[in-house]
VOGU-3710 file (C-alpha; in Angstrom, 3 decimals, decimal comma):
1> xxxxxxxxxx> 6,997/176,355/88,482  4,260/176,245/85,825  2,855/179,566/87,004  6,319/181,159/86,899  6,858/179,849/83,357  3,494/181,235/82,236  4,301/184,648/83,705  7,671/184,738/81,914  5,979/183,685/78,673  3,342/186,406/78,988
11> xxxxxxxxxx> 5,975/189,036/79,740  8,029/187,917/76,740  4,986/188,011/74,430  3,983/191,435/75,754  7,494/192,793/75,220  7,604/191,299/71,717  4,191/192,801/70,844  5,216/196,216/72,173  8,421/196,047/70,111  6,479/195,189/66,963
21> xxxxxxxxxx> 4,027/198,017/67,606  6,911/200,456/68,022  8,297/199,426/64,618  5,100/200,212/62,680  3,067/203,399/62,134  1,046/204,298/65,224  -1,896/206,660/65,543  -0,961/209,022/68,371  -3,730/211,636/68,194  -6,936/212,534/66,406
31> xxxxxxxxxx> -8,649/215,924/66,410  -12,251/214,953/65,626  -15,056/217,344/64,813  -17,770/218,184/67,313  -20,639/220,582/68,057  -19,876/224,028/66,601  -16,489/222,619/65,556  -16,777/221,144/62,060  -13,068/221,207/61,212  -9,610/220,962/62,836
41> xxxxxxxxxx> -6,964/221,028/60,125  -3,842/222,354/58,333  -1,254/222,486/61,069  2,499/222,581/61,546  4,991/221,244/64,115  8,053/222,579/65,909  10,195/221,105/68,692  10,636/223,434/71,658  13,945/223,807/73,482  12,626/221,895/76,497
51> xxxxxxxxxx> 11,911/218,905/74,247  8,159/219,354/73,949  6,558/219,305/70,501  4,144/222,076/69,579  1,454/221,565/66,943  -0,511/224,635/65,798  -3,609/224,161/63,636  -6,892/225,847/62,720  -10,052/225,206/64,744  -13,180/226,118/62,776
61> xxxxxxxxxx> -16,579/227,096/64,156  -20,138/226,883/62,847  -21,954/224,196/60,860  -19,842/223,544/57,769  -16,054/223,314/57,662  -15,542/224,990/54,289  -12,529/227,171/53,565  -14,651/230,276/54,178  -15,839/229,209/57,657  -14,823/231,108/60,775
71> xxxxxxxxxx> -11,663/229,708/62,331  -8,722/230,597/64,541  -5,288/229,201/65,360  -4,964/226,974/68,407  -2,393/224,497/69,664  -1,612/221,222/71,376  1,644/219,917/72,852  3,425/216,639/73,531  6,134/216,045/76,129  6,900/212,435/75,143
81> xxxxxxxxxx> 8,054/212,644/71,534  4,585/212,920/70,046  3,075/209,788/71,583  0,497/211,633/73,745  -0,895/215,160/73,434  -2,577/217,891/75,445  -5,064/220,230/73,756  -6,518/223,502/75,035  -8,694/224,636/72,071  -8,261/228,335/72,881
91> xxxxxxxxxx> -6,948/230,878/70,332  -3,235/231,535/70,627  -4,095/235,115/69,619  -7,312/236,800/68,415  -8,472/235,907/64,921  -7,307/238,410/62,305  -9,208/237,311/59,209  -12,838/238,240/58,677  -13,334/234,572/57,778  -10,426/232,718/59,352
101> xxxxxxxxxx> -6,741/232,297/60,099  -5,515/228,971/58,702  -2,726/226,891/57,104  -0,013/227,149/59,744  3,690/226,618/59,123  6,134/226,530/62,053  9,855/226,979/61,559  12,840/227,183/63,880  14,832/230,072/62,437  18,613/230,122/62,217
111> xxxxxxxxxx> 18,691/232,824/64,909  16,849/230,547/67,350  13,424/232,165/67,248  10,274/230,278/66,253  8,466/231,610/63,192  4,747/231,053/62,666  3,283/231,598/59,200  -0,465/231,548/58,531  -3,058/232,740/56,045  -5,371/235,599/57,010
121> xxxxxxxxxx> -8,519/235,179/54,969  -10,996/238,031/54,516  -12,817/236,907/51,353  -12,493/234,950/48,109  -10,546/237,951/46,769  -8,323/238,647/49,796  -6,214/235,976/51,497  -2,602/236,752/52,464  0,282/235,213/54,401  1,450/236,724/57,669
131> xxxxxxxxxx> 4,366/235,891/59,937  4,849/236,186/63,681  7,890/235,185/65,718  8,435/234,066/69,283  11,610/234,530/71,340  10,201/232,717/74,405  9,334/229,311/72,939  5,774/230,148/71,814  4,649/231,702/75,094  4,129/235,040/73,332
141> xxxxxxxxxx> 4,159/236,186/69,711  5,327/239,341/67,964  3,076/241,610/65,976  2,306/240,187/62,516  4,363/240,979/59,422  2,694/240,980/55,989  4,571/238,571/53,703  2,872/240,009/50,595  3,302/243,750/51,266  1,445/246,110/48,974
151> xxxxxxxxxx> -0,503/243,289/47,292  -4,104/242,200/47,607  -4,987/238,844/46,101  -6,160/235,374/47,063  -2,816/233,789/47,933  -2,599/230,151/48,983  0,427/229,004/50,976  -0,282/225,529/52,296  0,437/224,464/55,843  3,977/223,283/56,638
161> xxxxxxxxxx> 5,359/224,890/53,481  7,750/227,746/54,392  11,482/226,925/54,455  14,733/228,638/55,402  17,677/227,829/53,135  21,270/227,304/54,186  21,963/230,913/53,158  19,284/232,109/55,599  16,706/233,067/52,972  13,061/232,433/53,851
171> xxxxxxxxxx> 10,959/231,098/50,965  7,153/230,996/51,000  5,763/229,341/47,818  2,400/230,824/46,868  -0,431/230,165/44,448  -1,987/233,418/43,196  -5,639/232,957/42,294  -7,035/236,387/41,348  -6,232/237,380/37,769  -7,841/240,252/35,837
181> xxxxxxxxxx> -10,147/240,882/38,769  -11,520/237,329/38,869  -10,790/234,266/40,997  -9,465/231,388/38,896  -8,430/227,785/39,603  -5,474/228,119/37,201  -3,301/230,016/39,633  -0,004/231,713/38,956  2,949/230,552/41,060  5,559/232,739/42,759
191> xxxxxxxxxx> 7,853/232,574/45,758  7,860/235,289/48,399  11,312/235,890/49,814  12,954/237,423/52,869  16,682/237,880/53,369  16,466/239,562/56,788  14,831/236,798/58,882  11,317/237,927/58,006  11,495/241,657/58,696  10,771/242,491/55,059
201> xxxxxxxxxx> 9,353/240,466/52,169  9,105/240,719/48,410  7,858/238,675/45,486  10,513/236,721/43,556  11,495/237,950/40,119  9,371/235,405/38,218  5,667/234,637/38,335  4,891/231,566/36,264  2,485/228,683/35,607  2,296/225,341/33,819
211> xxxxxxxxxx> 2,144/225,014/30,025  1,835/221,601/28,358  3,528/220,537/25,113  0,654/221,856/22,998  0,983/225,273/24,588  -2,177/224,965/26,700  -2,148/226,258/30,240  -3,011/223,726/32,951  -4,011/224,121/36,563  -1,155/224,758/38,972
221> xxxxxxxxxx> -2,018/225,046/42,650  -0,608/224,715/46,174  3,158/224,752/45,561  5,829/223,466/47,911  9,625/223,845/47,959  12,647/221,989/49,283  16,351/222,882/49,085  18,461/220,302/47,261  21,989/219,303/48,248  23,478/221,313/45,385
231> xxxxxxxxxx> 21,688/224,461/46,562  18,942/224,477/43,942  15,324/224,890/45,003  12,932/222,164/43,871  9,361/223,436/43,539  6,370/221,175/42,984  2,638/221,777/42,874  -0,597/219,941/42,353  -1,878/219,984/38,783  -4,619/218,526/36,597
241> xxxxxxxxxx> -2,231/216,493/34,404  -2,274/213,175/36,254  0,982/213,916/38,085  2,490/216,592/40,269  4,272/219,323/38,293  7,808/220,449/39,163  10,464/223,057/38,363  13,925/224,105/39,576  15,420/227,390/40,710  19,152/228,151/40,538
251> xxxxxxxxxx> 18,810/231,513/42,274  17,061/230,841/45,566  13,472/231,003/44,350  13,776/234,135/42,214  13,237/232,393/38,862  12,388/228,838/37,776  12,843/226,452/34,893  9,759/225,594/32,782  7,325/223,452/34,745  7,122/219,751/33,783
261> xxxxxxxxxx> 5,053/216,697/34,648  6,769/214,608/37,334  7,408/210,874/37,152  4,714/209,620/39,535  0,927/209,579/39,377  -1,097/212,028/41,431  -4,632/213,424/41,478  -5,297/217,153/41,851  -4,173/216,990/45,453  -1,250/218,502/47,398
271> xxxxxxxxxx> 1,956/216,538/48,011  4,490/217,148/50,780  8,272/216,630/50,700  10,954/216,987/53,378  14,467/215,675/53,831  15,036/212,936/56,432  17,817/214,325/58,660  19,320/210,947/59,580  19,622/209,571/56,023  19,603/212,598/53,721
281> xxxxxxxxxx> 16,871/211,100/51,530  13,749/212,982/50,485  10,451/211,788/51,953  7,378/212,192/49,735  3,819/211,999/51,123  1,042/212,062/48,538  -2,053/210,359/47,117  -0,729/207,592/44,862  -2,940/207,410/41,781  -5,045/209,724/39,667
291> xxxxxxxxxx> -8,455/209,394/41,326  -9,507/210,760/44,688  -7,375/211,729/47,665  -6,825/208,157/48,741  -4,699/206,170/49,391  -2,131/208,210/51,298  1,327/206,899/50,441  4,954/207,599/51,231  8,044/207,117/49,068  11,759/207,932/49,262
301> xxxxxxxxxx> 14,285/209,442/46,882  18,044/209,067/47,266  18,722/211,050/44,062  17,069/214,382/44,881  13,661/213,560/43,381  14,796/212,022/40,089  13,340/208,635/41,094  11,174/207,389/43,949  11,333/204,026/45,718  10,086/202,313/48,890
311> xxxxxxxxxx> 6,460/203,118/48,136  4,105/202,192/50,978  0,584/203,111/52,063  -0,145/204,932/55,309  -3,928/205,065/54,694  -5,940/202,850/52,308  -9,622/203,496/53,098  -11,283/203,933/49,654  -13,803/206,323/51,220  -11,117/208,374/52,924
321> xxxxxxxxxx> -9,849/211,833/52,045  -6,244/212,197/53,217  -4,234/215,337/52,403  -2,622/218,584/53,660  0,151/216,750/55,453  2,578/218,197/57,985  5,890/216,347/58,428  8,088/216,547/61,539  11,151/214,513/62,535  11,607/213,492/66,169
331> xxxxxxxxxx> 14,664/211,365/66,936  14,222/208,142/64,929  10,555/208,726/64,110  8,455/210,927/61,823  5,189/212,594/62,784  2,640/212,938/59,967  -0,499/215,025/60,456  -3,215/215,036/57,780  -6,922/215,370/57,031  -9,152/212,621/58,381
341> xxxxxxxxxx> -12,570/212,632/56,733  -14,862/210,845/54,312  -15,177/212,181/50,783  -18,187/214,111/49,560  -19,905/214,333/52,958  -22,102/217,411/53,331  -21,958/219,553/55,340  -18,183/219,263/55,142  -16,594/218,111/58,409  -12,860/217,448/58,610
351> xxxxxxxxxx> -10,715/216,203/61,470  -6,978/215,613/61,745  -5,020/212,436/62,416  -1,414/212,291/63,597  0,632/209,131/63,155  4,140/208,358/64,380  6,261/206,335/61,959  9,737/204,877/62,603  12,250/206,061/60,006  13,377/202,450/59,564
361> xxxxxxxxxx> 9,851/201,473/58,525  10,104/203,566/55,355  13,117/201,521/54,252  11,408/198,162/54,843  9,130/198,718/51,852  10,527/198,118/48,381  7,640/199,121/46,109  8,127/201,644/43,327  5,702/204,433/42,440  3,094/204,281/39,689
371> x> 3,753/206,439/36,652
//
């Protein structure tokens, strides 16, 4: 009788512990560095029609994992909602860039195809976005399409950044770093647009940047976009003003309002925003503060980015460097993939961490954001 009671107690405790674990963020995969593999980063997710989740990222080779290292696109998959993963490490197609192919975005198009966007990097003066599509659930890929046709520049389109609006327009927000023949940190910002499912692309009507109240230009880099409920496009980007900068478009990314400082603190580090399908709220993932790229926090907005609530930390290591997040919704959970490294280590080596977070967990936190 005592033994039976102990067994029931252990089973109850085990079930309770498993339930608690399922209700908190869980690490489900890491992509650590290794010999001749100093970096595995900047990926994007898509759910395949058979229920598997595909994650495509860049695998770098050599000694240092700098942005100019050699790297190619590879993939891993999960058949259990992102809890376990398989990884093959082989290129999904031959590398196109003289330096690397990196910063993948995956998108299920309205016509059912999968679109893959990625940067092809030849040099510090030549980095452009290309697009391929798959009609057989990522078994094969089309020939690449240049998303910046007729232009040569150092364009930066971060991973997990390209969107398709309700009208069907594809929007790729880009930072443009070569000006007057020189590479500059103070990039111009423009959206590249396609209204025929990616067959042809063009630059939006406006190319702009950030200007503060005194008329001085500030750094604007690594923009992102999200479609608001009223149809406007909200654009944000990292900036050297102690916050993210933001602007609005009323015409699908063609032109934008003047850029302003947002209402939450941020270092010069990229932020990511997507809409939670089950609640309609915006989910923000960013480095809360004005110092280094730690901690990594999340917050929610129920008013289309006007205010942010439910602030909570995903990563708090003061030596950590957490950024370049990909966000993917799977049933009642969210997958977050981001850099996993220590700051200022040389040679630079960067892995990736993927965590699975219950949507309900975001709403259990009631902290506001620092301003």
